[in-house]
C-alpha positions in Angstrom: 7.2 2.7 23.3 8.6 -0.6 24.6 5.8 -1.0 27.1 3.2 -0.3 24.4 4.7 -2.9 22.1 4.9 -5.4 25.0 1.3 -4.9 25.9 0.1 -5.1 22.3 1.9 -8.4 21.8 0.7 -9.7 25.2 -2.9 -9.2 24.1 -2.2 -11.0 20.9 -0.3 -13.9 22.4 -2.9 -14.2 25.2 -5.7 -14.5 22.7 -3.9 -17.3 20.8 -3.2 -19.1 24.1 -6.8 -19.0 24.9 -7.7 -20.4 21.6 -9.6 -17.3 20.5 -10.5 -17.5 16.8 -10.2 -14.6 14.4 -13.9 -14.1 14.3 -13.9 -13.7 18.1 -11.0 -11.3 18.1 -13.3 -8.3 17.7 -13.6 -4.8 18.9 -11.8 -3.3 21.8 -13.5 -1.8 24.8 -14.3 1.9 25.2 -11.4 2.4 27.6 -9.0 1.4 24.9 -10.8 3.3 22.2 -10.5 6.5 24.3 -6.8 6.3 23.9 -7.3 7.4 20.2 -6.5 11.1 20.1 -4.8 10.9 23.5 -1.7 8.8 23.8 -2.5 7.3 20.4 -3.1 9.2 17.2 -6.6 9.1 15.8 -5.7 6.1 13.7 -3.9 4.2 16.4 -0.2 5.1 16.1 1.9 6.0 19.2 1.6 9.8 19.4 4.9 10.2 21.3 8.3 10.2 19.7 10.9 7.6 20.5 13.3 7.7 23.4 16.3 8.7 21.3 14.5 11.7 19.8 15.1 10.4 16.3 11.4 10.0 15.7 9.4 13.0 16.8 5.9 13.1 18.2 2.9 13.2 15.8 1.3 16.6 15.9 -1.4 16.2 13.3 0.5 15.6 10.2 0.1 18.0 7.2 -3.2 19.9 7.8 -2.7 22.6 5.1 -1.3 22.4 1.6 2.0 24.4 1.1 1.7 27.9 -0.1 1.4 28.1 -3.9 -0.1 24.6 -4.4 -3.1 24.3 -6.7 -5.3 21.3 -7.1 -4.5 19.6 -10.4 -0.8 20.3 -10.2 1.9 18.0 -9.0 2.6 18.3 -5.3 5.0 20.8 -3.8 7.6 19.3 -1.5 6.8 20.7 2.0 10.2 19.5 3.2 12.3 20.7 0.3 14.7 22.5 2.7 15.6 19.2 4.5 19.2 18.0 4.1 20.4 14.5 3.9 21.6 13.4 7.4 23.6 10.4 6.1 23.5 7.8 3.3 23.4 4.1 3.7 25.5 2.4 1.0 26.8 -1.0 0.0 29.9 -0.1 2.0 28.3 0.8 5.3 24.9 -0.8 5.4 25.9 -3.3 8.1 26.2 -0.3 10.6 22.4 0.1 10.2 21.4 -3.5 9.7 19.2 -3.5 12.8 16.9 -1.0 11.1 16.8 -2.6 7.7 14.7 -5.3 6.2 16.1 -8.4 4.5 15.1 -7.1 1.1 17.0 -3.9 1.7 20.1 -5.8 2.8 19.8 -7.9 -0.3 19.6 -4.8 -2.5 22.9 -3.5 -1.0 24.5 -6.9 -1.6 23.2 -7.1 -5.2 23.8 -3.6 -6.5 26.8 -1.4 -5.9 24.9 1.7 -7.0 22.0 1.3 -4.5 21.8 4.0 -1.9 19.4 5.2 0.7 19.6 8.9 1.6 18.2 9.3 5.1 16.4 12.6 6.0 14.9 13.9 9.2 11.8 12.1 10.2 8.6 14.0 9.3 5.4 12.4 10.5 3.3 14.0 7.8 0.4 11.4 7.5 -3.0 12.9 8.1 -6.6 12.0 7.1 -10.0 13.8 7.1 -11.6 14.5 10.5 -14.5 12.2 9.4 -12.1 9.3 9.0 -10.8 9.9 12.5 -14.4 10.0 13.9 -15.4 6.8 12.2 -12.2 5.1 13.1 -12.9 5.6 16.8 -16.4 4.2 16.3 -15.0 1.2 14.5 -12.6 0.5 17.3 -15.5 -0.7 19.5 -17.8 -2.1 16.9 -15.9 -3.6 13.9 -14.9 -7.2 13.9 -13.5 -9.9 11.6 -15.7 -12.6 10.1 -15.1 -15.6 7.8 -11.8 -16.5 9.4 -10.5 -13.0 8.7 -11.6 -12.9 5.1 -14.3 -10.3 5.8 -15.4 -7.6 8.3 -18.7 -6.4 9.7 -20.1 -3.5 11.7 -17.6 -1.1 10.1 -18.0 2.2 8.3 -15.7 4.6 6.5 -12.7 4.7 8.8 -9.9 2.3 9.7 -11.5 -0.8 11.0 -9.0 -1.8 13.7 -6.9 1.1 15.0 -5.8 -1.0 18.0 -5.2 -4.3 16.2 -5.1 -7.6 18.0 -3.9 -9.8 15.2 -2.2 -9.7 11.8 -5.5 -9.9 9.8 -6.7 -6.7 11.5 -3.4 -5.0 10.6 -3.7 -5.9 6.9 -7.4 -4.9 6.8 -6.3 -1.4 8.0 -4.1 -1.2 4.9 -6.9 -2.5 2.6 -9.5 -0.1 4.0 -7.2 3.0 4.3 -9.0 6.1 3.2 -7.9 7.0 -0.3 -10.7 9.2 -1.5 -14.1 8.2 -2.8 -13.4 8.3 -6.5 -9.8 8.6 -8.0 -8.3 8.7 -11.4 -4.6 7.8 -11.8 -2.1 7.4 -14.6 -0.4 4.3 -13.2 2.2 4.0 -16.0 4.8 1.3 -15.5 8.3 0.5 -16.7 10.2 -2.8 -16.4 13.8 -2.0 -17.4 16.3 -4.6 -18.5 19.6 -4.8 -16.5 21.0 -2.3 -19.1 18.2 0.2 -18.3 16.2 -0.2 -21.5 12.4 -0.1 -21.1 9.1 0.6 -22.9 6.7 2.7 -20.9 3.3 1.0 -20.5 0.7 3.8 -20.1 -2.2 2.8 -17.8 -5.2 4.8 -17.0 -6.9 3.6 -13.8 -10.1 4.5 -12.0 -11.1 3.5 -8.4 -14.5 4.0 -6.9 -14.5 3.0 -3.2 -18.0 2.5 -1.9 -16.8 1.9 1.7 -15.7 5.5 1.9 -19.0 7.1 0.8 -20.6 9.0 3.7 -23.6 7.0 5.0 -22.3 3.7 3.7 -21.4 0.8 6.0 -19.9 -2.7 5.6 -23.5 -4.0 5.5 -25.1 -1.8 2.9 -22.7 -1.9 -0.1 -23.7 -5.3 -1.4 -20.3 -6.8 -0.5 -18.5 -4.5 -3.0 -15.6 -2.7 -1.4 -14.5 -0.9 -4.6 -14.7 -0.8 -8.3 -11.4 -0.8 -10.3 -11.0 -0.2 -14.0 -7.7 -0.2 -15.9 -7.2 0.8 -19.5 -4.0 0.3 -21.4 -3.2 3.4 -23.5 0.1 2.3 -24.9 2.2 0.9 -26.5 0.2 0.3 -29.6 0.4 -3.5 -29.3 -1.4 -3.5 -26.0 -3.6 -0.4 -26.3 -7.3 -0.8 -25.9 -7.2 -3.7 -23.4 -9.5 -2.9 -20.4 -9.6 -4.7 -17.0 -12.6 -4.4 -14.7 -12.6 -5.6 -11.1 -15.4 -5.7 -8.5 -13.5 -6.1 -5.3 -15.5 -7.7 -2.5 -15.5 -6.9 1.2 -15.9 -10.6 2.2 -13.9 -12.8 -0.1 -15.2 -16.0 1.6 -18.8 -15.0 0.9 -18.1 -14.0 -2.7 -14.6 -13.8 -4.4 -13.7 -10.8 -6.5 -15.2 -10.7 -10.0 -13.1 -9.5 -12.9 -13.6 -9.1 -16.7 -11.2 -8.2 -19.5 -12.0 -6.6 -22.8 -9.7 -7.7 -25.6 -9.6 -5.2 -28.5 -8.4 -7.8 -31.0 -11.3 -10.1 -30.3 -13.7 -7.3 -29.5 -15.2 -9.2 -26.7 -15.6 -9.1 -23.0 -14.7 -12.3 -21.0 -14.5 -13.2 -17.4 -11.1 -13.2 -15.9 -11.0 -15.4 -12.8 -7.2 -15.5 -12.8 -6.9 -11.8 -11.9 -6.0 -12.8 -8.4 -3.3 -14.2 -6.1 0.0 -14.8 -7.9 -1.0 -14.6 -11.5 1.0 -12.0 -13.4 -0.2 -8.4 -13.4 -1.0 -6.4 -16.6 2.1 -6.1 -18.9 4.4 -6.9 -15.9 6.9 -9.3 -17.6 6.2 -11.6 -14.6 7.7 -9.1 -12.2 4.5 -8.3 -10.4 1.6 -10.5 -9.3 -2.0 -9.4 -9.1 -1.9 -9.4 -5.3 1.1 -7.1 -5.3 -1.0 -4.2 -6.6 -1.1 -1.4 -4.0 1.5 -3.6 -2.3 -1.2 -6.1 -1.2 -4.8 -6.7 -2.1 -7.3 -9.5 -2.3 -8.0 -12.6 -0.4 -5.7 -13.7 2.5 -6.7 -17.3 2.6 -3.6 -19.0 1.2 -1.3 -17.8 4.0 -1.1 -18.1 7.7 -0.7 -14.6 9.1 1.3 -13.6 12.2 1.6 -10.2 13.9 5.3 -9.9 14.9 5.1 -6.4 16.6 6.6 -3.0 15.9 10.1 -2.0 14.9 11.9 1.2 14.0 13.1 1.0 10.4 14.4 3.2 7.6 11.6 3.3 5.1 10.7 5.3 2.0 8.7 8.3 3.1 7.7 11.8 1.9 8.9 11.0 -1.6 7.9 14.3 -3.2 11.2 14.4 -5.2 10.0 11.4 -7.2 6.8 13.2 -8.4 6.2 15.0 -11.7 7.1 18.4 -10.3 10.7 17.4 -9.7 11.4 14.5 -12.1 10.7 13.1 -15.6 10.4 9.4 -16.0 13.8 9.2 -17.5 15.2 10.9 -14.4 13.8 8.1 -12.3 14.1 4.9 -14.2 17.7 3.7 -14.2 19.4 0.3 -14.4 18.8 -1.9 -11.4 16.7 0.5 -9.3 15.2 4.0 -9.3 17.6 6.9 -9.2 18.6 7.3 -5.5 18.9 11.1 -6.0 15.1 11.3 -6.2 14.4 9.0 -3.2 14.0 9.8 0.4 14.1 7.5 3.5 13.3 8.3 7.1 13.2 6.5 10.4 9.7 5.4 11.3 7.9 2.8 13.5 6.3 0.1 11.4 4.1 -2.9 12.2 5.7 -6.1 11.1 3.5 -8.9 9.7 4.7 -12.4 8.5 2.6 -14.4 6.0 3.6 -18.0 5.6 2.1 -20.2 2.8 -0.3 -22.7 4.2 0.4 -26.4 3.7 -1.1 -27.6 0.4 -1.8 -24.0 -0.8 -0.3 -22.6 -4.0 1.6 -19.4 -4.4 5.0 -18.4 -5.9 6.0 -17.0 -2.5 6.5 -19.3 0.4 6.7 -16.4 2.8 6.3 -12.6 2.9 7.2 -10.0 5.5 5.1 -6.8 5.4 6.2 -3.5 7.0 3.3 -1.1 7.6 3.6 2.6 8.6 2.1 3.1 12.0 0.8 6.6 11.1 -1.1 5.6 7.9 -1.3 1.7 7.8 0.3 2.0 4.3 2.4 -1.1 3.5 5.8 0.6 2.8 8.0 -2.5 2.2 7.7 -6.2 1.5 10.3 -9.0 1.6 9.2 -11.9 -0.7 10.7 -15.4 -0.3 10.9 -18.2 -2.9 9.9 -21.9 -2.5 13.2 -22.7 -0.9 12.8 -19.9 1.7 15.4 -17.6 0.1 14.9 -13.9 -0.3 13.7 -13.4 -3.9 11.9 -10.1 -4.3 11.9 -6.7 -2.5 9.0 -4.2 -2.8 8.8 -0.7 -1.6 6.1 2.0 -1.8 7.5 5.6 -2.0 4.6 7.5 -0.4 3.5 11.1 0.1 0.8 13.0 1.8 -1.7 14.0 -0.8 -2.5 17.0 1.3 -5.5 18.3 -0.7 -7.5 15.2 0.4 -5.7 14.5 2.8 -4.4 10.9 2.6 -1.0 9.3 2.8 -0.6 7.0 -0.2 2.0 5.6 -2.7 3.4 7.8 -5.4 5.8 5.2 -6.8 5.5 1.5 -6.3 8.6 -0.7 -7.2 9.1 -4.4 -7.1 12.7 -5.9 -7.5 13.5 -9.4 -8.6 16.8 -10.0 -6.9 17.6 -13.1 -8.9 17.1 -11.7 -12.4 18.4 -8.2 -11.6 15.2 -6.7 -13.0 12.5 -4.5 -11.5 9.2 -3.0 -12.3 8.0 0.4 -11.2 4.6 1.9 -11.4 2.5 5.0 -10.9 4.8 6.9 -13.3 2.4 9.7 -13.9 5.2 12.2 -14.0 4.5 13.3 -17.6 0.8 12.8 -17.6 -1.1 14.3 -14.6 -1.2 13.7 -10.9 -3.9 11.6 -9.2 -7.3 13.3 -9.5 -9.2 12.8 -6.2 -12.1 14.9 -7.5 -12.9 12.5 -10.4 -16.6 11.9 -10.6 -17.9 8.4 -11.2 -20.8 6.1 -10.3 -21.3 2.3 -10.0 -23.1 2.3 -13.3 -19.8 3.1 -15.0 -18.3 -0.3 -13.9 -20.7 -2.8 -15.4 -19.3 -5.5 -17.7 -21.7 -4.3 -20.4 -19.9 -0.9 -20.5 -16.5 -2.4 -20.7 -16.4 -2.7 -24.5 -17.2 1.0 -24.9 -14.3 1.8 -22.6 -11.8 0.1 -24.9 -13.0 1.8 -28.1 -11.9 5.4 -28.3 
């Protein structure tokens, strides 16, 4: 593992020393691509376990749903028999500090009730065979363009399974296979320090053109995906609809967004649905570019690939789903109920994003931690303008094994100054994500937006 990390960093540092630009840091050779499925997993993770035996080898992830699972139901925990190995608490966290992020350390310092129950590591992440096949093709063909703001010569799979810089790592997260068309109830709560909250019910649709068989980065008219969000409640917000056309190359054409306001009964453009502007009904606790942990243009930050690290991260969080918990079971003062959370030791890619001189954003720096087995961003440390830790984000993820894909089931963002947090994807009392939802691009035109808000 140490040799692999050393070699990966040597490639990256060598490229910088030679003055190689992002657009030139392109595909790897066939010899490197042939490592996929051999010493590397099909998506580029180290297949072997670690030297201590605390991280096992990847053996394919979950390839079959557990017995008794039916599509349309909340997911059965395939690891329900696992026992807590140990707990990290405000009293003992310093013993584990080398495997914790700064945001996690700040949580232990801020909240006497915060706890991380650590379970055996289960490398459950898996994706369709077609994703693996196209990922291997992408490895030798896909490349960055527009100073990292776009890609070309890519199709369906992860674009950069053997990444050479930070932009490529983040693109792997942005293009992670999540199904072609998905319906989610992404309800959110932003409790006060006392624990009081109003549940905001959000119905969201995503249609990802990049993942449709036969599509490539060149034939989707620069539309990566369509996103539609409808507010169902509370009554004072109900009927508002947001529509986003997310582009594949933000430099060629930035995302387009529109909002339908039921009070005005009109559709208007929403150019501010980007960067650090507040997200829908977020009480200022979540910015637009924090949705799905990170999305959108990367041009306001300088990005640096730090390398890999073993860390305790949220993983296989089935106990937080609707089969095992109601919303009130989860949403507690200061943080989600630790009894329903699960943490494991995994290898993660570490990426630093530092605000460019003259650029505007509420964060001066961010540190991203991405799961090597899925490229899902699992944690983020956010820093304020003075360089102090400000916010901590984490994505409690599961393998949606009917697809399969490894993706967030709860997304939580903590404001360590105000003592508040916002948590989303609270579908526990609605229905789980529907990966069989049928939709077409025609459903995502601004002209249809008004009809979506009137029910």
